[in-house]
C-alpha positions as CSV (number, residue, x, y, z in Angstrom):
1,M,-0.1,0.1,0.0
2,M,3.1,2.4,0.9
3,W,4.3,2.0,-2.9
4,I,1.2,2.8,-4.3
5,W,-0.6,5.5,-2.1
6,G,2.3,6.5,0.4
7,S,1.0,7.9,3.5
8,T,-2.6,8.4,1.9
9,A,-2.6,4.8,2.6
10,F,-2.7,5.2,6.1
11,P,-3.8,3.3,8.7
12,F,-2.9,0.6,6.0
13,T,-5.8,-1.5,6.8
14,S,-7.8,-4.1,4.5
15,L,-10.9,-1.7,4.8
16,R,-8.6,1.3,3.6
17,E,-7.1,-0.7,0.9
18,E,-10.4,-1.3,-0.6
19,A,-11.9,2.2,-0.5
20,L,-8.6,3.8,-2.1
21,W,-9.1,1.0,-5.2
22,R,-12.8,2.2,-5.4
23,E,-11.4,5.8,-6.1
24,E,-8.9,4.6,-8.6
25,T,-9.4,4.2,-12.4
26,W,-7.0,2.9,-15.0
27,R,-5.2,6.1,-15.9
28,L,-1.5,7.5,-16.7
29,D,-0.8,9.5,-13.7
30,L,-1.6,6.0,-11.6
31,L,1.3,4.6,-13.2
32,V,3.8,7.2,-13.0
33,D,2.6,8.9,-9.7
34,G,5.6,10.3,-7.7
35,I,8.2,9.2,-10.0
36,D,8.4,11.9,-12.9
37,P,7.2,15.4,-12.6
38,T,7.7,15.5,-16.4
39,V,5.2,13.4,-17.6
40,L,2.6,14.5,-15.0
41,N,3.3,18.2,-16.8
42,W,2.6,16.5,-19.8
43,I,-0.8,15.0,-18.6
44,K,-1.7,18.4,-16.9
45,E,-1.2,19.8,-20.8
46,E,-3.4,17.2,-22.3
47,K,-0.8,16.2,-24.8
48,Y,-0.8,12.5,-26.3
49,I,2.2,10.6,-24.5
50,F,3.5,7.2,-25.4
51,L,4.9,5.4,-22.2
52,Y,6.9,2.7,-23.7
53,G,9.4,-0.2,-23.0
54,G,11.6,-3.2,-23.8
55,D,15.1,-4.3,-24.8
56,D,15.0,-4.6,-28.4
57,V,17.1,-1.6,-29.3
58,E,16.2,-2.0,-33.2
59,W,12.2,-2.6,-32.0
60,V,12.5,0.8,-29.9
61,R,14.4,2.5,-32.7
62,R,11.4,1.8,-35.0
63,F,8.5,2.5,-32.4
64,A,9.9,5.8,-31.9
65,N,10.6,7.2,-35.2
66,S,7.3,5.5,-36.5
67,A,5.6,7.3,-33.5
68,R,7.2,10.5,-34.2
69,S,6.4,10.3,-38.0
70,V,2.5,9.5,-37.4
71,A,2.6,12.4,-34.9
72,S,4.0,15.2,-37.5
73,A,1.5,13.8,-40.1
74,S,-1.4,13.9,-37.9
75,R,-0.4,17.3,-36.2
76,I,-0.9,16.4,-32.7
77,P,1.3,17.0,-30.0
78,L,3.0,13.9,-29.0
79,E,5.2,13.1,-26.2
80,M,7.2,9.9,-25.8
81,V,9.0,8.7,-22.4
82,Y,11.0,5.2,-22.4
83,V,10.8,3.5,-18.9
84,G,12.8,0.7,-19.7
85,K,12.3,-2.8,-18.4
86,S,12.7,-4.4,-14.7
87,R,15.1,-6.9,-15.8
88,K,18.5,-6.5,-17.7
89,R,19.4,-3.4,-15.9
90,E,22.9,-3.0,-17.4
91,H,21.4,-3.7,-21.0
92,M,18.8,-1.0,-20.5
93,K,21.8,1.5,-19.9
94,K,22.9,0.5,-23.8
95,V,19.4,1.2,-24.8
96,V,19.1,4.2,-22.9
97,G,22.4,5.7,-24.4
98,I,21.2,5.0,-27.8
99,I,17.9,6.7,-27.3
100,N,19.8,9.8,-26.0
101,A,22.3,9.7,-28.9
102,E,19.8,9.1,-31.6
103,K,17.5,11.8,-29.9
104,L,14.7,9.0,-30.3
105,S,12.4,10.3,-27.1
106,Y,13.0,11.4,-23.6
107,A,14.1,8.5,-21.3
108,W,14.3,7.4,-17.7
109,Q,17.9,7.9,-16.9
110,D,17.9,6.9,-13.3
111,P,17.6,3.3,-12.6
112,T,15.8,3.9,-9.4
113,M,12.7,5.6,-11.2
114,V,12.3,2.3,-13.4
115,W,12.8,-0.1,-10.4
116,F,10.2,1.9,-8.9
117,F,8.0,2.1,-11.8
118,W,7.8,-1.8,-11.9
119,T,7.6,-2.5,-8.1
120,R,4.5,0.1,-7.6
121,L,3.1,-2.4,-10.6
122,E,3.6,-5.7,-8.6
123,S,2.2,-3.9,-5.9
124,M,-0.8,-3.2,-7.6
125,L,-1.3,-6.7,-8.8
126,F,-0.2,-8.0,-5.2
127,S,-2.9,-6.1,-3.5
128,K,-5.6,-6.9,-5.9
129,I,-4.8,-10.5,-5.1
130,Q,-4.7,-9.9,-1.7
131,L,-8.1,-8.4,-2.0
132,G,-9.4,-11.5,-3.9
133,R,-9.6,-9.7,-7.1
134,A,-7.3,-11.7,-9.2
135,D,-10.3,-12.9,-11.6
136,D,-11.5,-11.4,-15.0
137,Q,-14.0,-9.6,-13.2
138,D,-11.9,-6.7,-12.6
139,P,-10.9,-4.5,-15.5
140,M,-8.1,-2.6,-13.8
141,M,-6.5,-5.8,-12.7
142,Q,-6.9,-7.1,-16.4
143,Q,-4.7,-4.0,-17.7
144,I,-2.1,-4.5,-14.6
145,K,-1.7,-8.1,-15.5
146,K,-1.1,-7.0,-19.5
147,L,1.8,-4.7,-18.7
148,L,3.3,-6.6,-15.9
149,S,3.6,-9.8,-18.5
150,Y,4.5,-7.5,-22.0
151,G,7.0,-5.8,-19.5
152,R,8.5,-9.0,-19.3
153,E,8.0,-10.9,-22.6
154,G,9.5,-8.0,-25.1
155,G,8.5,-4.3,-26.3
156,W,5.0,-2.4,-25.2
157,A,3.4,1.0,-25.0
158,V,0.8,2.9,-23.6
159,L,-0.8,5.3,-25.3
160,S,-3.1,7.9,-23.3
161,R,-4.3,11.5,-24.0
162,G,-3.9,13.5,-20.9
163,S,-4.3,11.0,-18.3
164,N,-6.8,9.0,-20.0
165,I,-5.3,5.3,-21.2
166,V,-6.5,4.6,-24.4
167,V,-4.3,1.5,-25.5
168,N,-2.0,-0.6,-23.6
169,G,-0.5,-2.8,-25.8
170,H,2.3,-5.4,-26.8
171,S,5.1,-4.6,-29.5
172,T,3.4,-7.2,-31.6
173,T,0.2,-4.8,-32.3
174,V,1.6,-1.4,-31.4
175,L,4.0,-1.0,-34.2
176,P,2.0,-2.6,-37.0
177,T,-0.7,0.1,-35.9
178,L,1.6,2.8,-36.4
179,G,2.8,1.3,-39.7
180,G,-0.7,0.6,-40.8
181,Y,-1.6,4.6,-40.1
182,D,-2.4,5.4,-44.0
183,E,-5.6,2.6,-43.3
184,W,-6.9,4.6,-40.2
185,K,-5.9,7.9,-40.7
186,V,-9.2,8.6,-42.5
187,N,-11.1,7.7,-39.2
188,I,-9.0,10.6,-37.5
189,A,-11.4,13.2,-38.4
190,E,-14.7,11.8,-37.1
191,L,-13.1,9.7,-34.2
192,G,-9.9,11.6,-33.3
193,F,-6.5,10.2,-33.3
194,D,-6.7,8.6,-30.1
195,M,-10.0,6.4,-31.0
196,A,-9.0,5.8,-34.8
197,F,-5.6,4.5,-33.2
198,K,-7.5,2.2,-30.6
199,E,-9.8,1.0,-33.4
200,Y,-7.3,-0.2,-35.6
201,H,-5.2,-1.7,-32.7
202,D,-7.9,-3.5,-31.4
203,K,-8.7,-5.1,-34.8
204,L,-5.0,-6.2,-34.9
205,H,-5.1,-7.3,-31.1
206,D,-8.0,-9.4,-31.7
207,V,-6.0,-11.6,-34.2
208,A,-2.6,-11.6,-32.9
209,H,-2.9,-11.1,-29.1
210,P,-0.3,-12.3,-27.0
211,C,-0.8,-14.9,-24.3
212,C,0.6,-13.9,-20.6
213,R,2.7,-15.5,-17.8
214,F,3.6,-14.7,-14.3
215,Q,6.4,-16.0,-11.9
216,F,5.3,-15.1,-8.0
217,P,8.1,-15.1,-5.0
218,N,7.1,-17.5,-2.6
219,I,6.9,-14.7,0.0
220,I,3.3,-13.9,-1.3
221,R,-0.2,-15.6,-1.4
222,T,-0.4,-16.7,-5.0
223,P,-4.1,-17.1,-6.1
224,E,-5.8,-20.5,-6.8
225,N,-6.0,-19.6,-10.5
226,M,-5.7,-16.9,-12.7
227,R,-7.2,-16.1,-16.3
228,C,-5.0,-14.8,-19.0
229,P,-5.9,-11.2,-19.4
230,E,-5.5,-11.4,-23.0
231,C,-7.4,-14.9,-23.9
232,H,-9.3,-15.2,-20.9
233,R,-8.4,-19.1,-20.5
234,V,-7.4,-20.5,-17.0
235,M,-3.8,-20.2,-17.2
236,E,-1.5,-23.0,-16.4
237,R,0.5,-23.5,-13.0
238,Y,4.5,-24.3,-12.9
239,T,7.1,-24.2,-10.5
240,S,10.3,-22.0,-11.6
241,F,13.9,-21.9,-10.2
242,I,15.0,-18.3,-11.0
243,C,18.9,-17.7,-9.9
244,C,19.0,-15.0,-7.2
245,H,22.5,-14.0,-8.2
246,D,20.9,-12.1,-11.5
247,D,22.6,-8.7,-11.1
248,Q,20.0,-7.6,-13.8
249,G,16.9,-8.4,-11.7
250,I,15.6,-7.6,-8.4
251,P,15.6,-10.7,-6.0
252,G,12.2,-11.2,-4.9
253,S,10.3,-9.8,-7.5
254,L,8.1,-11.0,-10.3
255,F,10.9,-10.3,-12.7
């Protein structure tokens, strides 16, 4: 509760936890609250914002260049921030170095900011599980699970307009959506950029949706079952052994 809400969570009871979740919605400032004032200013200015991550340098390069090209063609105020990945911290430094050198986008330079982002997201998942919200009846839980899984599996991007999150997408659907701009740009005048993007993305997602996987540390209570937030089937359970000597990971975390 501290990771998610800070001192607002006092007195840190289940009743307080339930009350705080009732007040929450799936929004960008929930994801970056307390981490980066720059992004919070973009939100206040109602800009279009891509929060994105991944460890494939070529995908990052193609995504950033495509997003900038589409924003220019659509004449919209777009900002992008690369938030890295919870694992492979040394590799992330190289990716950030390339982003800076090629001026692809804004990027979080401080590894602590990246760590805090993923720790808060994990805490949201654990909080929902503890409150018995691990099923598919909680829309916010589905979005949290998707983003955690995308962050583990590869590239991803969250598109928002101001605080309102429009798309929470995997690399296999977000980049093709940008690449298909000529097909959906005709809908921008009627739907707006954000809804035209979402409509085309959702069509691709229905065909290519990647399924998810999770790994839980033994220190938390795991749910009896979980449904994949993509295909909604009950996920299979496995026992995994992960080396705690991994300098690029964080011991005891999901990643």
